[in-house]
N, C-alpha and C positions, 0 to 999 in steps of 0.2 A: 518548696518543690518536693514532690513525692517521687522517690526512686522506686524502680521495679521491685527491688528486694523488700521494700517496706510493705508491699501489698501481696507479695508472693505467698505469705502464710494464709491468705484467704482463698487460695485456690486449693480445694480440698479433694483428696483422693477418696474414691468410693469403693465399696465392696459389692460385688455381684454375687448373690446367693442363688444356688440352683435348687429348684423344687421340681423334681422330675424333669420335664422338658421346658419348664418355665423359669425365667430369670427375674429376680427381684433386686432392685437397686436399694442399697442401704448405706447410710453414713452415720457414724457415731462420732461426736466431737464436742468441743467446748466453745461457748461463745466468748466474746472479748472480755467478759467479766469472770470467766472460769467456770460457768455453769454448764453442766452436761446437756446435750440435746441429741435427738435422733431424728433422721429423715428417712422414710421408707416409701418407695414407689413400687407397687406390685400390681400385676394384672389381677382382675377379679377372679379369674380361674385359679389362681394360686391360693386364694383365701382358705379353702379347706385344708391345704397342706401346711400352712404356717401355724405353728403352735405358739401363740402369744399368750402371756399371762392375762387372766381376767381382770386383775387389779394391778395398777402401777403407781409408783410413788411420785408421779408428776402429772401435770395436765396433758391432755392429748386432744388433737384435732384430727379428724379423719374426713377427707374429701373423696367423694365418689363421683367419677367423671367418665363420660363417654370418650372413646378413642378417635372419633371422627372430628377433625378440627373444624369442620363446618357445622357440627351439631354436637357439642360436648355435653349437652343436656341429656342426650339419649344414652343410657347405660345398658340398654338391651337385656336387662335382667331384673330380678326382684331380690332384694336383700333384706333379711330380717335382722333388726338391731335390738338388742336387749340391754337395758342399763338400770342400775340401782340394786340395793340390797334386797328389796322386794321388786324383782324385775318388772319394768315396764317395757313392753315389746312394741316396736314400730316396724313398718315395712316401707321401703323406698323403691321406686321404679324409675326414677330419673335423677339427674345430678343433685347431690345434696351434700351437706356438711354436718358433722356432729362435733360437739365440744363435750369432752368427758373430763369432769373435774378429777383432780388427784384423789386416789383411793376409791373411786366409784367402780364397782364391778360392772363389766361390760363384755359382751360377745356379739359376734355377727355371723350370719349364716347365709350362704347363697342358696336361694330357693329354686332357681332354674339356671342352667348353663347359658351364658351369653353366646349369641351367634357372632357378635362383633366384639372387637377389642373394647374393654372398659377397664378403668384403673381405680386404685385406691391409693391416695397420698396420705401418709400418716406422719404427723409432726408430734414428737414427744418433746414438750417444752420445759425450759428451765423452771425452777421452783418459784422464782420471784422476779418480776420485772422491775428493774431499777431505772427510772427515767434519767437520761443523761443530763449533766449539768448544762444549763443554758448559758451562753456567753453573756457577760454583762455588756450593756450598751453604753 
């Protein structure tokens, strides 16, 4: 039987960072194996205000999503994404996801201000996935 206190450690407190009049949700923590991870949810409008490093020592996933729950594909903007030591540049104008391998230089730039809410969810991932041990049958 699982007691409430056994799972309480998985209810995590977040930090709200203020960038001018915009709020960004951020959490830094450790997974069950002790590896660091970061989750950040920010409005696309905050992107020019957030000074993130161009290279990080962990894999990253960035999801670009529209704020309308009936049409999350519509991000209502154009975002330029550059990746690599010899940068390759791409433009997105609808919901998309990027995977950025550890140590890969990257940056993003909003090319036009969105008229509607749109979001970027960034997951900075642990350095190595270790598959859980499967129970013996």
